[in-house]
Each structure stands twice: as structure tokens, then as C-alpha cells.
C-alpha positions as CSV (number, residue, x, y, z in Angstrom):
1,M,96.0,138.4,153.1
2,V,98.1,139.1,150.0
3,R,101.2,139.6,152.2
4,K,100.5,136.4,154.1
5,L,100.3,134.4,150.8
6,E,103.5,136.1,149.6
7,L,105.3,135.1,152.9
8,N,104.1,131.5,152.6
9,N,105.2,131.3,149.0
10,F,108.6,132.7,150.0
11,L,109.0,130.1,152.7
12,L,108.0,127.3,150.4
13,V,110.6,128.4,147.7
14,F,113.2,128.8,150.5
15,F,112.7,125.3,151.8
16,I,112.6,123.7,148.4
17,Y,115.8,125.5,147.3
18,F,117.8,124.7,150.4
19,F,116.3,121.3,151.3
20,P,116.2,119.2,148.2
21,C,114.3,116.3,149.6
22,L,111.2,118.5,149.5
23,K,111.5,118.9,145.7
24,E,110.5,115.3,145.1
25,G,107.2,115.8,147.0
26,K,108.1,113.4,149.8
27,S,105.9,113.5,152.9
28,Q,106.9,115.6,155.8
29,Y,108.2,113.8,158.8
30,V,105.6,113.4,161.6
31,Y,106.6,111.2,164.5
32,K,105.3,111.0,168.0
33,P,105.2,110.9,171.0
34,D,108.7,112.1,172.0
35,D,110.3,114.3,169.4
36,T,112.5,117.4,169.7
37,S,113.1,119.6,166.7
38,Y,116.9,119.3,166.6
39,L,117.1,115.7,165.5
40,A,114.1,115.9,163.2
41,N,115.6,119.0,161.5
42,L,119.0,117.3,161.3
43,I,117.9,114.0,159.7
44,F,114.8,114.9,157.8
45,V,115.7,118.4,156.6
46,Q,119.5,119.2,156.6
47,Y,120.6,115.6,155.7
48,C,117.5,114.2,154.2
49,D,119.4,112.9,151.2
50,S,121.4,110.7,153.5
51,F,118.4,108.7,154.7
52,P,116.0,108.5,151.7
53,E,114.2,105.3,152.7
54,I,113.7,106.4,156.3
55,Y,112.6,109.9,155.2
56,E,109.8,108.4,153.2
57,E,108.5,105.8,155.7
58,P,110.0,106.5,159.2
59,E,107.2,104.7,161.0
60,K,108.0,101.5,159.1
61,F,111.5,101.5,160.6
62,Q,110.3,102.1,164.2
63,L,113.1,104.6,164.5
64,Q,114.1,105.8,168.0
65,I,117.1,108.1,168.6
66,I,118.5,109.9,171.7
67,F,121.3,112.4,171.3
68,V,122.8,113.9,174.4
69,R,124.9,117.0,173.9
70,I,127.6,117.7,176.6
71,N,128.8,121.1,177.8
72,R,131.5,121.4,180.5
73,D,131.6,124.3,183.0
74,S,134.8,125.9,184.3
75,L,135.2,123.0,186.8
76,Q,134.9,120.4,184.0
77,K,131.5,119.3,185.4
78,P,129.4,118.0,182.5
79,H,125.9,119.4,181.7
80,F,123.6,117.4,179.4
81,S,121.0,118.5,176.9
82,R,118.8,115.7,175.6
83,H,117.4,115.6,172.0
84,T,115.1,112.7,171.0
85,L,113.3,111.4,167.9
86,G,110.5,108.9,168.1
87,V,111.4,107.7,171.6
88,N,108.7,105.8,173.4
89,R,109.9,103.7,176.3
90,Y,106.8,101.4,176.0
91,H,107.1,100.7,172.3
92,Y,108.6,97.2,172.3
93,F,111.8,96.3,170.4
94,Y,113.8,93.2,171.0
95,P,116.9,94.4,172.9
96,A,119.1,91.5,171.8
97,S,122.6,92.1,173.2
98,L,121.8,95.4,174.9
99,I,120.8,93.4,177.9
100,K,124.4,92.3,178.3
101,L,125.4,95.8,179.7
102,P,123.2,95.6,182.8
103,V,124.2,92.0,183.3
104,I,127.9,93.0,183.2
105,L,127.3,95.8,185.7
106,L,125.3,93.6,188.0
107,S,128.0,90.9,187.9
108,L,130.7,93.4,188.9
109,E,128.5,94.6,191.7
110,K,127.9,91.1,193.0
111,L,131.6,90.4,193.1
112,Q,132.0,93.3,195.5
113,T,129.9,91.3,198.0
114,L,132.2,88.3,197.5
115,K,135.5,90.0,198.2
116,K,135.3,88.7,201.8
117,Y,135.7,85.2,200.4
118,G,138.8,86.3,198.3
119,V,136.8,86.2,195.1
120,N,137.2,88.8,192.3
121,K,136.7,89.0,188.6
122,Y,140.0,87.2,187.9
123,T,139.2,84.2,190.2
124,C,139.0,80.8,188.5
125,L,135.6,79.2,188.5
126,K,133.8,76.1,187.5
127,I,130.1,75.8,186.5
128,G,127.9,72.7,187.1
129,K,124.7,71.5,185.5
130,V,121.4,70.6,187.1
131,S,118.9,70.7,184.2
132,S,118.9,69.4,180.6
133,C,119.3,72.8,178.9
134,Q,122.3,73.7,181.1
135,T,126.0,73.1,180.2
136,K,129.0,72.5,182.4
137,L,132.2,74.6,182.2
138,T,135.4,73.4,183.9
139,D,138.1,74.9,181.8
140,D,138.6,77.3,178.8
141,S,141.8,77.1,176.7
142,T,140.9,80.5,175.1
143,S,140.8,82.4,178.4
144,L,143.4,85.1,179.0
145,D,143.4,84.1,182.7
146,G,144.2,80.4,182.0
147,C,140.8,79.4,183.3
148,P,137.2,80.5,183.2
149,T,136.7,83.8,185.0
150,I,134.1,86.6,185.2
151,A,136.7,89.0,183.7
152,D,137.1,86.7,180.7
153,F,133.3,86.6,180.1
154,I,133.1,90.4,180.3
155,R,136.0,90.8,177.9
156,K,134.5,88.5,175.3
157,I,131.1,90.2,175.6
158,L,132.5,93.7,175.1
159,L,134.8,92.7,172.3
160,V,132.6,90.5,170.1
161,S,129.2,90.4,172.0
162,D,129.8,86.7,172.8
163,N,126.5,85.0,173.7
164,I,127.9,82.1,175.6
165,S,129.8,84.4,177.9
166,Y,126.5,86.4,178.5
167,N,124.8,83.1,179.4
168,R,127.4,82.4,182.1
169,L,126.9,85.8,183.7
170,Y,123.1,85.3,183.6
171,E,123.7,82.0,185.4
172,F,126.0,83.7,187.9
173,L,123.4,86.2,188.8
174,G,120.1,84.3,188.4
175,Q,116.8,85.7,187.0
176,Q,115.4,86.7,190.4
177,Y,118.6,88.5,191.5
178,I,118.7,90.5,188.2
179,H,115.1,91.5,188.6
180,Q,115.4,92.6,192.2
181,Q,118.6,94.5,191.8
182,L,117.3,96.4,188.8
183,R,114.2,97.4,190.7
184,K,116.3,98.7,193.6
185,K,118.1,100.9,191.1
186,G,114.8,102.3,189.8
187,Y,114.8,100.4,186.5
188,K,111.3,99.2,186.8
189,D,110.7,98.6,183.1
190,V,113.8,96.4,182.5
191,Y,113.2,92.7,182.1
192,I,116.0,90.2,181.5
193,L,114.4,86.8,181.5
194,K,116.5,84.4,179.4
195,R,119.7,83.0,178.2
196,F,120.6,83.3,174.5
197,S,119.7,79.7,173.9
198,S,116.7,78.2,172.1
199,A,117.3,75.0,174.1
200,C,116.1,76.5,177.3
201,S,112.3,76.8,178.0
202,V,110.7,79.7,179.9
203,E,110.8,77.5,183.1
204,E,114.4,76.4,182.5
205,N,115.5,80.0,182.2
206,R,114.3,80.5,185.8
207,L,116.8,77.9,186.9
208,T,120.6,78.6,187.1
209,N,123.7,76.5,187.5
210,P,125.9,75.9,190.6
211,F,129.2,77.9,190.7
212,W,132.5,77.1,192.4
213,F,135.3,79.7,192.8
214,Y,138.8,78.4,193.4
215,N,142.2,79.9,194.6
216,K,145.5,79.1,192.9
217,H,145.9,76.0,195.0
218,N,142.6,74.7,193.7
219,Q,140.9,75.2,197.0
220,I,137.2,76.3,197.0
221,L,136.8,79.9,198.1
222,Y,133.1,80.2,197.5
223,Y,130.3,77.9,196.4
224,Q,127.0,79.2,194.9
225,P,124.2,76.6,194.8
226,P,121.7,76.4,192.0
227,Q,119.1,79.1,192.1
228,T,115.4,79.1,191.2
229,N,113.2,82.1,190.6
230,T,109.9,81.0,192.1
231,Q,108.2,84.1,190.6
232,I,107.0,83.8,187.0
233,L,108.2,87.0,185.3
234,Y,107.1,88.4,181.9
235,V,107.1,91.7,180.1
236,P,103.9,93.5,181.3
237,Y,100.8,93.5,179.2
238,N,100.8,97.3,178.8
239,I,103.6,96.7,176.3
240,Q,102.8,95.2,173.0
241,T,105.3,92.4,172.5
242,Q,103.9,90.8,169.3
243,I,106.2,91.6,166.4
244,G,105.9,90.9,162.7
245,K,103.2,89.2,160.6
246,G,104.8,85.8,160.7
247,Y,107.9,83.8,161.8
248,L,109.7,80.6,160.8
249,K,109.5,77.8,163.3
250,G,112.1,75.4,161.9
251,K,111.1,75.3,158.3
252,V,107.5,76.0,158.9
253,L,106.0,79.5,158.5
254,E,103.7,80.4,161.3
255,E,101.4,83.1,160.0
256,K,101.0,85.1,163.2
257,P,103.2,87.6,165.1
258,F,106.1,86.4,167.2
259,D,105.5,87.1,170.9
260,F,108.4,88.3,173.0
261,R,106.4,88.3,176.2
262,Y,108.8,85.9,178.0
263,S,111.9,87.3,176.5
264,S,113.6,90.5,177.6
265,F,113.0,94.2,177.4
266,L,115.3,97.2,177.9
267,P,114.1,100.7,177.0
268,L,116.6,102.7,174.9
269,E,116.9,105.5,177.4
270,D,117.7,103.1,180.3
271,A,120.5,101.5,178.3
272,L,121.9,105.0,177.5
273,E,121.7,106.0,181.1
274,M,123.7,102.9,182.0
275,I,126.5,103.9,179.6
276,Q,126.4,107.4,181.1
277,S,126.7,106.0,184.6
278,I,130.1,104.5,183.7
279,F,131.6,107.7,182.4
280,F,129.7,110.2,184.5
281,P,128.6,108.4,187.7
282,E,128.1,111.7,189.6
283,S,125.6,112.9,187.0
284,L,123.0,110.3,188.2
285,P,121.1,109.9,191.4
286,P,122.9,107.7,194.0
287,R,120.5,104.8,193.6
288,K,121.3,104.6,189.9
289,R,125.1,104.5,190.4
290,W,126.8,101.1,190.2
291,N,128.8,99.8,193.2
292,I,131.9,98.9,191.3
293,S,135.6,99.7,192.0
294,E,137.6,102.3,190.1
295,E,139.6,99.4,188.7
296,D,136.4,97.8,187.4
297,R,135.3,101.0,185.9
298,A,138.7,101.4,184.1
299,F,138.5,97.8,182.9
300,L,135.0,98.4,181.4
301,I,136.1,101.6,179.7
302,R,139.1,100.0,178.0
303,Y,137.0,97.1,176.7
304,L,134.1,99.2,175.7
305,A,136.4,101.1,173.3
306,M,138.6,98.2,172.2
307,Y,138.5,96.7,168.7
308,P,138.8,92.9,168.6
309,R,142.2,93.1,166.8
310,Q,143.6,95.1,169.7
311,S,142.9,92.4,172.3
312,K,145.2,89.5,173.2
313,Y,142.7,86.9,172.0
314,K,144.2,85.1,169.0
315,I,140.7,83.9,168.0
316,Y,139.7,87.5,167.3
317,K,142.7,88.4,165.1
318,N,140.7,87.1,162.1
319,Y,139.9,90.5,160.6
320,E,137.6,89.1,157.9
321,K,135.2,88.0,160.7
322,Y,136.0,90.6,163.4
323,E,136.5,93.8,161.5
324,D,136.6,97.1,163.4
325,S,132.9,97.7,162.7
326,Y,131.9,94.2,164.0
327,K,130.2,95.7,167.0
328,K,130.6,99.4,166.5
329,Y,127.8,100.8,164.2
330,F,127.9,104.5,164.8
331,C,130.4,106.3,162.6
332,I,131.9,103.2,161.1
333,G,129.1,100.6,160.7
334,D,129.1,100.9,156.9
335,S,132.9,100.4,156.7
336,K,135.0,97.2,156.5
337,D,138.2,99.1,156.8
338,T,140.7,99.3,159.7
339,I,140.1,102.5,161.4
340,Q,143.1,104.8,161.1
341,D,141.7,107.7,163.2
342,N,143.3,107.1,166.6
343,G,141.5,110.1,168.1
344,L,138.1,108.6,167.6
345,K,136.9,106.4,170.5
346,I,133.5,104.7,170.5
347,F,132.5,103.2,173.9
348,N,129.5,101.2,173.2
349,I,127.2,98.2,173.3
350,V,125.2,97.0,170.4
351,G,122.2,94.7,169.6
352,L,121.3,92.8,166.4
353,S,118.5,90.3,166.0
354,Y,115.1,89.7,164.3
355,G,115.7,92.8,162.1
356,F,116.2,95.1,165.1
357,V,119.6,97.0,165.1
358,M,120.6,99.2,168.0
359,D,123.7,100.9,169.3
360,V,124.2,102.8,172.6
361,A,127.4,104.8,172.9
362,Y,129.6,107.5,174.4
363,I,131.6,108.9,171.4
364,V,134.7,110.9,171.9
365,H,137.3,112.5,169.6
366,L,140.4,113.1,171.8
367,E,142.2,115.6,169.5
368,K,139.1,117.5,168.3
369,K,137.7,117.7,171.9
370,I,134.3,116.2,170.9
371,E,132.1,114.2,173.2
372,F,128.4,113.1,173.1
373,L,126.1,110.3,174.1
374,V,123.9,108.7,171.5
375,A,121.5,105.8,171.2
376,A,119.4,104.5,168.4
377,V,117.3,101.6,167.3
378,I,115.9,100.8,163.9
379,Y,113.8,97.9,162.5
380,T,114.9,96.6,159.1
381,N,112.7,93.7,158.2
382,A,110.9,94.6,154.9
383,N,108.9,91.3,154.7
384,D,108.0,91.5,158.4
385,I,108.8,87.8,158.8
386,L,111.0,86.9,161.7
387,N,113.6,84.1,161.9
388,D,114.0,83.9,158.1
389,D,117.4,85.8,158.1
390,Q,116.1,88.2,155.4
391,Y,116.9,91.5,157.1
392,E,118.2,94.7,155.6
393,Y,121.2,95.1,158.0
394,H,123.8,95.9,155.3
395,Q,121.5,97.7,152.9
396,I,119.8,100.1,155.5
397,A,120.8,99.7,159.1
398,F,124.6,99.8,159.1
399,P,124.7,102.7,156.5
400,F,122.2,104.6,158.7
401,F,124.2,104.2,161.9
402,G,127.5,105.0,160.1
403,K,126.1,108.2,158.5
404,L,124.3,109.3,161.7
405,G,127.4,109.0,163.8
406,R,129.5,111.0,161.3
407,I,126.8,113.7,161.0
408,L,126.8,114.1,164.8
409,L,130.6,114.3,164.8
410,Q,130.6,116.9,162.1
411,E,127.9,119.0,163.8
412,E,129.7,118.8,167.1
413,E,133.0,119.8,165.5
414,K,131.4,122.9,164.2
415,R,129.9,123.8,167.5
416,I,131.6,126.5,169.5
417,K,132.2,125.5,173.2
418,N,133.0,127.9,176.0
419,V,135.0,125.2,177.8
420,L,136.7,122.3,176.1
421,P,136.6,118.8,177.7
422,N,139.7,117.6,179.5
423,F,140.2,114.0,178.5
424,S,143.4,113.4,180.6
425,E,141.7,110.8,182.9
426,L,140.2,109.0,179.9
427,E,143.4,109.0,178.0
428,K,145.3,107.6,181.0
429,I,142.8,104.7,181.3
430,L,143.1,103.9,177.6
431,Q,146.9,104.1,177.6
432,D,147.3,102.1,180.8
433,T,147.9,98.7,179.4
434,V,150.8,97.9,181.9
435,Q,148.6,95.4,183.6
436,S,148.7,91.6,183.6
437,H,145.1,91.4,182.5
438,N,145.4,93.9,179.6
């Protein structure tokens, strides 16, 4: 008994000495249902001083993290080991712009079926209007293609998370098509039910616009009529979609939770799997691979990594508005500086709304031979009121993502690998800008 007490005292002194957060008597981290020890130890023991607010009240921030370590074998085949913290695919968070990733992938897949009409992502298009909340589109002076195109919508989404471009892809696909195609791929828990527009009601989001695709002689190649989803879709009731203790409706405070039942839902692990499918398609079952061309895949990879200032869009050269961290939160989210480390490549999609902040990424350092997948979501809304624009993005969320990304980079740099990754294919894609469409 004495020896047991001596051992316990020794362990207590050991942890207090080496892990200073414990000196202050802060509570130990307990988080369920899906935790693995690696991330909990990393964030709440080794680097606890980096996340003081989250260490004290992790449940308040509804934190979910997935970290996927990658090891290559002698044939360069990747092998993945998954570490999680607080992950629960049925714990609702508003996915915001994360839903743009599956919509982009589905749009490129749909274009494969239109090749027989001579339509591709660079084909000029026009969009009509059949309901009050819809808007027409006949030309676009900002387009790199000289006219509205699917390619241009995708570029703008990946560069600056453009909501209007997302709305156009949503309308190109239609709510019913999105739902059916995701189910075919096994994504039974993903719901994408609306445009990013408060002008459209639940019913109007089931209706989509007519599309015309034209050749260079202004001849119609393909006409897509308006579409209606006759099925009423909503996030299932086994998922609690009521968030907050109140929300602003105009200038009036509604003292009840905001309900996202007829909004959208994308579990964090599904979003990360979609990023993984772009870079490691063979690592997933055939049904979860996307039917896109190699040129489409290279196009996505370039724009997933690109900073707004690196694009050909003059409107995105305004660095005060579109700094390098504008839509890259891991590693650099807490920085306003131009990134000088050319070896660091962050291929990602982010979301930011109602206090929820999320990033899903494949992170690479070309010179240091580092690669990993990571996804995280955090809720930073101290007063728990939605729509009041009083969120702690800059105080908590962006510093958290920046520090977390740098910690993972640091840990991976120290890790000894039997086989280093060969990034030659990736580097070729990133360097291959000798194309008319950048």
C-alpha cells in the first residue's frame, strides 16, 4: 500500500513538473464518444498552454478533430492511421461552406455525362429564372473565360469561397440530383438542401433554374430545363439541429434555439474523406471515388492550394481583403502576412458561419517531406446568440487553427519515416501553369 502511494505521488509530481497546465488545478480533459489518446495528449497535455480556453471548457467549444497520419511503403502506396478527438458524426454543426466541396465534385461528375453534347467546364452558359428568389446570369465581366462557366464558378469557390458561385452549381445540379448521387456513393448522412441566400424559402430551394450551354458560335449545345425536387428533404430527427439559446431575426431577438432542420449537414469525417479522394482516390472503395478526369483532378489540386493573390483575378489582388489566410486556417489562420514558405502547401476547404469554424485539409511540406490529413470544427459563440455577428473568430478560432496546424507540422517533422513521400506528381501539377485556363 505504501509503495502504491509512493508511485502515485511520483506520477503526480512528474506530470505537474512536465505538464504545467496541471499546476493551476485545471480540470482533466474528458471527451466522448470518439477520442484517441494521441490528440488528447498532444493538445491537452503536451501543448496545453497553447489552448488555455479550450483546455478549461472543451465541451463549450464542441471541438471535433480528425488527424490522419500517412506512411508510405516501398512502392509509395500510402497507409493511413486515424486519430480523433471529440468526433461524433451525429453531433450537428452548421457546415457552412464545407458543402461546396461535394457540390464541386458532383458538378465535375455531371459534366462527364454532358461530354457527348460538347459541353465541358469551360463551356459558356446562361442561366434563366423561373421563381421570385432566383436570379438570371447571362454574362460575367470578371470571368477568366470571358463568359460564365462551371470552371469559373469552381475557381471562385476554391479561391475565396464565393457564395454566389456555389449557388450556381447548386442550381446546375438540383437538390434531388445532389441527394441521389451522394446516396449512391454511400454518403447517407450528407444533406445539402439550400442556396446561400436568405431570399429563398425551403420550397424555393427545391426549385432550380434553367441552363443553356453554348459553343463559340453562340449555338445551343445543351439545354437543361428547370428542376423540382418533389421529395421534401430535411436533416433527420435523430440529429439535434437546434443551436444556441436565441437568434436575431432582423433586429428582433428570438429567445429560442435556431433550427437548422431544413439547412445542410455534412459530417466532418465525410468532408475529410472527400479531400482524401482527390489526392488518394485508390485508397477509397470504388463507389466513393469521383468520376472526374485527370485534368479535372489537377485543376482542383491547383486551386485547392492557390492563394487569391496567385490567381489571375484582378478583384482578388486586394491583399487587405484577401490575405493568404483568408480561407486557409490551419497553420496560418492567425497571420495576416504573406506566406514566404514556398514548400508549405495547404489543399483545403473551410467553413465559417454562426460561430462555427471548420477546416478540412491535406497539408504538405514539399522540402521537408511532410504530409498529413486533418479536419477540425470549433464553435466560438460565447453568448450563444446566433445572427448577432458577435463571434470569437479572431480571438479563439483562428489562433486555434493556426497553432494546431503548426503543432502537427512540428510533430511530423520530428517523426522518423522509413520511406519518404515522393511529391514529383504533385509538384508537376502545381508547376504546370502553361495552360490557357491557369
